[in-house]
Every structure is written in structure tokens, then in C-alpha cells.
C-alpha positions in Angstrom: 59.9 -12.4 -10.3 57.7 -15.3 -10.5 57.1 -17.0 -13.8 53.7 -16.9 -15.4 51.7 -20.5 -14.3 49.7 -21.4 -16.7 45.7 -21.9 -15.2 45.0 -25.5 -13.9 41.8 -27.0 -13.2 40.2 -27.8 -10.1 37.7 -30.4 -9.6 35.4 -29.6 -6.2 34.9 -33.5 -5.1 32.2 -32.2 -1.8 31.2 -29.7 0.3 30.9 -29.8 4.2 27.4 -29.8 4.8 27.7 -27.8 7.8 30.0 -25.7 7.4 28.5 -24.9 4.4 25.5 -24.5 6.4 26.9 -22.2 8.7 27.9 -20.1 5.6 24.7 -19.2 4.5 22.9 -18.6 8.1 25.9 -15.8 8.0 25.1 -14.5 5.1 21.3 -15.2 5.0 21.6 -13.9 8.6 23.7 -10.7 7.6 20.9 -10.5 3.9 17.7 -9.7 7.2 19.9 -7.7 8.8 20.2 -4.8 5.8 16.0 -6.1 4.0 14.4 -6.1 7.5 14.6 -2.7 8.1 13.9 -1.6 3.7 10.8 -3.6 4.3 9.3 -2.5 7.6 10.2 1.3 5.3 8.5 0.3 3.0 5.2 -1.3 3.7 4.8 1.6 7.1 4.9 4.2 3.6 2.5 2.3 2.3 -0.2 1.8 5.2 0.5 5.9 6.4 -2.4 6.9 3.9 -5.4 4.3 4.8 -5.3 6.9 8.1 -5.0 3.8 10.9 -3.4 4.0 14.0 0.7 3.6 13.6 0.9 2.2 17.5 0.4 -2.2 15.7 2.1 -1.1 13.3 5.0 0.1 14.8 4.9 -3.0 17.4 5.2 -5.3 14.7 8.1 -3.3 12.7 9.8 -3.8 15.1 8.7 -7.6 15.8 10.0 -7.8 11.4 13.1 -6.4 12.7 14.3 -8.8 14.8 12.4 -11.9 13.3 13.7 -11.1 10.0 17.7 -11.9 10.4 16.8 -14.9 12.7 14.3 -16.7 10.2 16.9 -15.8 6.8 19.3 -16.9 8.8 17.4 -20.7 9.5 16.5 -20.6 5.6 20.4 -20.2 4.8 21.3 -22.9 7.1 19.0 -25.7 6.2 19.2 -24.4 2.6 22.8 -24.9 3.0 22.9 -28.0 4.5 20.3 -29.6 2.5 22.3 -28.1 -0.9 26.2 -29.8 0.3 24.3 -33.2 0.7 22.5 -33.1 -3.0 25.7 -31.9 -4.0 27.8 -34.3 -2.1 25.4 -37.6 -3.9 25.5 -35.7 -7.2 29.2 -34.7 -7.0 30.1 -38.8 -7.1 28.4 -39.4 -10.0 29.1 -37.4 -12.5 32.7 -35.9 -11.2 32.0 -32.7 -9.2 31.9 -28.6 -10.5 35.2 -27.9 -12.8 37.3 -25.1 -11.7 39.6 -23.3 -13.2 42.3 -21.7 -11.0 46.1 -19.9 -11.0 
């Protein structure tokens, strides 16, 4: 058995912008894969009662399923990149985020 360890405080001084951008791109892209079919189903149900032909709607639905994860991933990458750059600048002034670890 190991002796109990006391919690220590650590400070996050810096994030690697490219790595954070890639990480958020993957996470946001996966969210896009989850949300795209939901958006397509909801929009199909909403337009079904209007009596319009479904052929154009199916093509648009396929486009949403393909494009939404790509758009989400691009937004995640840019957001992660900019977020890390801004955090790194601010962390120099205020010292970063303090976390407690064991």
C-alpha cells in the first residue's frame, strides 16, 4: 500500500495552440456526426406536413450529414487555436489556471 498523498496545486501555464486546435476539431467533428442525423430527422418531420416533395429534402439531408461534421470540426479547430493563443497571453499576466492534483 502506498502512503496517502496530499493534494498539491499545479498551474497550467500554457496550452499548445495547434494541439488544442486538433483536439477540439476532433471533438467538435464527433459532435457534428451525432447532431447531423438529429437535425435531418427533425427538419424532415417539420416539413413533412407541408405537402412538399421529399426528394429535395433528402438531398439536403445528405448534404447536412456530410457538411455539418466538417463545419463543426473547422470551427473547433479555429476556436481551439484562438482560445489557446488568448489563454497563453492572459496566463502570462495572471499566472494561469490553478488545479489541485493528487
